[in-house]
BALUM-386570 format. One record per residue (C-alpha): residue number from 0; residue in three letters; x, y, z. Coordinates in steps of 0.001 Angstrom, whole numbers, plus 524288, in hexadecimal, padded with zeros to 5 digits. Layout:
BEGIN
NODE num residuo    xx    yy    zz
NODE NUM     ALA     X     Y     Z
...
This chain:
BEGIN
NODE num residuo    xx    yy    zz
NODE   0     MET 8006C 80012 800D6
NODE   1     LYS 80B6A 809A7 802B1
NODE   2     LYS 810E3 806DD 7F606
NODE   3     LEU 80440 80A8D 7EECD
NODE   4     VAL 80300 8173F 7F6EC
NODE   5     LEU 80F82 81A2A 7F45D
NODE   6     VAL 80F50 81787 7E516
NODE   7     LEU 80345 820F1 7E4BC
NODE   8     LEU 809D1 82B6C 7EC96
NODE   9     LEU 814AB 82AD2 7E1F1
NODE  10     VAL 80BEE 82A46 7D5EA
NODE  11     PHE 8044B 8368F 7DBFB
NODE  12     LEU 8119C 83DEB 7DF54
NODE  13     VAL 815B9 83B39 7D162
NODE  14     GLY 809B5 83DD8 7CA50
NODE  15     CYS 808D4 84C9F 7D292
NODE  16     SER 814F9 8503F 7CE11
NODE  17     GLY 8114D 84F6E 7BFA0
NODE  18     VAL 813BC 85ACB 7B551
NODE  19     ASN 8124A 86827 7B962
NODE  20     PHE 808A9 86E5F 7AFD8
NODE  21     GLU 80BE6 87C58 7AB4E
NODE  22     CYS 80027 87E28 7A191
NODE  23     GLU 7F302 879C3 79FEB
NODE  24     SER 7F140 88204 791CE
NODE  25     ASP 7F7E2 88692 78765
NODE  26     ASP 7F3C0 89490 78D79
NODE  27     ASP 7FD1B 891D9 79845
NODE  28     CYS 808DA 8917F 7909C
NODE  29     PHE 81279 89D30 78A9A
NODE  30     LYS 81F0C 89D4A 7837F
NODE  31     ALA 828D1 89E24 78E91
NODE  32     THR 82F0C 8A9E3 787DC
NODE  33     CYS 82CE2 8B67C 7807A
NODE  34     CYS 834E3 8B3D3 77599
NODE  35     HIS 836F1 8A656 76DEB
NODE  36     ALA 833F6 89E3E 7773A
NODE  37     SER 83571 88FBD 7763E
NODE  38     SER 82C7B 88A8B 7835F
NODE  39     CYS 820EF 88E07 78BFE
NODE  40     SER 81DE9 89157 79706
NODE  41     THR 81054 894C6 7A10B
NODE  42     ALA 8196C 8A192 7A354
NODE  43     GLN 8154A 8AB41 79986
NODE  44     PRO 820E7 8B492 796C6
NODE  45     ASP 81E2B 8C33D 7975A
NODE  46     CYS 8212E 8C75D 788CA
NODE  47     THR 81BB6 8D5D5 788F6
NODE  48     MET 8293D 8DCC8 786AC
NODE  49     VAL 82FEE 8D0E2 78011
NODE  50     ALA 83126 8D317 77153
NODE  51     CYS 834DF 8C558 7699F
NODE  52     THR 839F8 8C2DA 75C0E
NODE  53     GLU 8301E 8BF07 751D3
NODE  54     GLU 838AE 8B2D5 74DFF
NODE  55     CYS 83395 8A47E 74F09
NODE  56     ALA 83FD6 89ECB 75687
NODE  57     PRO 8412A 89157 7565C
NODE  58     ASP 83E2F 88843 7611E
NODE  59     THR 8354F 891EF 7664E
NODE  60     LEU 826F0 893C2 76862
NODE  61     ASP 82789 89FFC 75E92
NODE  62     CYS 81F62 8A1AB 750EF
NODE  63     GLY 8116C 898C8 75628
NODE  64     GLY 818D7 89004 761F3
NODE  65     LYS 80FC2 88FF7 76DD4
NODE  66     CYS 80E98 88C0A 77B51
NODE  67     ILE 806B7 87F50 78005
NODE  68     CYS 80396 87A15 78B30
NODE  69     ASN 805FA 86A80 78AEB
NODE  70     ASN 80342 860C5 7951E
NODE  71     GLY 80505 86C02 79F50
NODE  72     GLN 812B8 87218 79A08
NODE  73     CYS 8129A 87D46 7909D
NODE  74     GLU 81C39 87AE1 784A3
NODE  75     GLY 81DA6 8818F 777DA
NODE  76     VAL 818C2 87D72 76A24
NODE  77     MET 822CA 880CD 760DA
NODE  78     ALA 81C6B 8864D 752FE
NODE  79     ASP 81FFC 87F36 7473E
NODE  80     PHE 826D3 887B3 73E3C
């Protein structure tokens, strides 16, 4: 009986430590930097006083890339050129 309780307790503790969800929808995710972002986060940078170039930098979210919430994690989807 003690072994069963110990196993159940272990399964419960492992299950509770699971994945840290940072988003619930795409609206929770933003480009991580103002210019030529290559990743996404839940913190939206203040870009009011930032001027970026108009180039489509490779391996960035420029020119059609976007941020999505995928299984509770913000991630970038690069545009196809």
